[in-house]
N, C-alpha and C positions, 0 to 999 in steps of 0.2 A: 766349334761348339756354339750352340745358340744360347742366348741369354735366358736364364730361368728366373721366374718371379715367385715370391711367396704366395701361397694360396691357403685358404681355410675351407674346411668342409664339415658338414654334419649330416649324419644319416637321418632319414625320416622313418620313424617307427610307427607301426600300427599296433595299438593297444586296444583290442576289441572290448575288453571288460577291464576298465581301469582298476577296479577293486582287486582283481586277480594279479595284475602286473605282468601277465604274459604278453610278449610282443614279438614282432618280426620286422625286418627291414623291408621298406617299400619305396625308398627313394633316397636321393642325395642332393644336397644343396652345396654349390661351390661358389666361393667368392675370391676374387683376386683384385686387391686394391690398386695395384700398379697399373692394371688394365681397365679399371672401372667395370669389371665383369662380375655378374652374378647370374647363375642359371641353376635350374633344378630339373632332374629327370626322375620319373617315377615308374614303378612296375608293381602292380598289385597282383599278388598270388591269391586268387579267390579261394583256392582249395585250402591254403593255410588259414585264411580268414575264417572260413566257415568251419574248419576243424576246431579252432579256438572258441568260436561262438556261432553255432548254427543259426542263430537269429540275427546275425550281424546285418547292418544296412549296407550292403555292398555298394549300392549306387551312391549313398552318402559318403562312404569312405573314398570312393573313386573321385567324387566331386571335391572333397577336401584336398586330396593329392593334386588334382588339376589346379585348384586355387593357388597352391604354393607355386606351381609352374607359372601361373598368370602373374603373381606378384613379382617374380623374377623378371619376367618379360617387360614389366612396366607398362606405360600407356594405359588405355582404358581397362585392360585386363587386370591391372594392379589395384583398381578401386581407389581407396583413400591414399594408398602408398604411391600412386602414379607420379607424384611430383618429387618423391624422395630419391636420393641418389642410390647407387647400387649397394653401398655399405650400409645405409640405413635400412634398406629392404632386407638385406641379409641378417642384420642384427634383430630386426623385428621377427623374422621367420625362425630364428634359433632361440628366441626367448622361451624359457620353460613354460609349459602349459600342461594342464591336466585334461586333455581331450583324447579322442580316439587316435588322431595323428599327432605325434609328438616328436620334437627334434631330439637327437642324441647329443652327446658332448661334441665340442668343436675340436678338430684335429688340424694340423698344418702340414705343409709339404712345399716342394718346389716344382714348378712346371714351366715348360716353354709354350704350352698350348692348353689354356684353361678349358676350352671347349672339349678337347679330346680327353682331358682329365675327368670331366663329368661322365662321359661314356665309359671310361676305364673303371672308375669307381662303381658305377652302376653295375657293370658286368662282374666286377670282383666281389662286391659286398651285398648286392641285392638279388640279382638273377640267379 
């Protein structure tokens, strides 16, 4: 049996009209401290977005989701977070905010492969 490490994850929710509170899952952020790993994968269902808000800025929502992926990657794509470690980038991304793209609650689990976990959770909870 392979060693498994604790990981944390949060769903990324799209809330097209914050005042209405309607939302749907559009991504997942996974963090594994033991491996200094943080990654996000997103999938925007444009039909759901426009069903909840026909005037939604699809391009803007997609850009916000891609920005989360960029922060996880680090480097120039992370902007001001570029010098932060994986844990600080994860904590910044999951901080509550009242925007169109919002993090959900943090959950935990065990995994032998954090990268595979990101894809598994995206398929299970988003797509």
